[in-house]
C-alpha positions in Angstrom: -3.4 33.1 4.6 -5.8 33.5 1.4 -2.2 32.2 -1.0 -3.1 29.2 2.2 -6.3 28.4 0.6 -6.0 28.4 -2.5 -3.3 26.0 -2.3 -5.7 24.4 -0.5 -7.7 24.4 -2.7 -5.6 23.4 -6.0 -4.3 20.8 -3.9 -7.8 18.8 -3.0 -8.7 19.5 -6.5 -6.1 18.1 -7.7 -6.4 15.0 -5.7 -9.8 14.4 -6.9 -8.6 14.4 -10.5 -5.8 12.1 -9.9 -8.4 9.5 -8.4 -10.4 9.0 -11.2 -7.6 7.7 -13.2 -6.9 4.7 -13.5 -3.9 3.8 -11.3 -0.4 3.0 -12.6 1.6 0.5 -11.9 4.0 2.1 -9.6 0.9 2.4 -7.3 -0.8 -0.5 -8.7 3.0 -3.1 -7.4 2.7 -0.7 -4.1 -1.4 -1.6 -3.3 -1.4 -5.4 -4.8 2.1 -6.1 -2.2 0.7 -4.1 0.6 4.9 -1.8 0.6 2.5 1.3 0.6 2.5 0.6 4.8 5.6 0.8 4.6 7.0 3.7 2.6 4.2 5.7 4.6 6.2 4.4 7.7 9.3 5.9 5.8 8.7 9.4 4.0 7.3 9.8 8.0 9.8 8.6 10.0 11.6 10.7 8.2 9.7 14.4 7.8 9.6 14.3 11.8 13.1 12.7 12.0 13.5 16.9 9.7 11.0 18.3 11.9 12.5 17.1 15.6 16.2 18.5 14.6 14.6 22.4 13.4 13.3 22.0 16.9 16.5 20.7 18.3 18.4 23.4 16.2 15.8 26.7 17.1 15.9 25.9 21.1 20.3 26.0 20.1 20.3 28.8 18.8 17.5 31.1 21.0 20.4 30.2 24.2 22.9 31.6 22.0 20.8 34.4 21.1 20.6 34.8 25.0 24.0 34.9 26.0 24.9 37.2 23.3 
């Protein structure tokens, strides 16, 4: 739990510093053209797909463990 809190504090402090910096060309391009929504959607689909795959794998392994 302590490492989780330390990691959370590190990420929030890093994000706070990143907001004060000037936007990079990549950020200005993605935000300017409205493509950031597509990037976020693709990343969300990939993460959800991996999560669903892990959930199915866990169920299959649980069934195999019960059989043996």
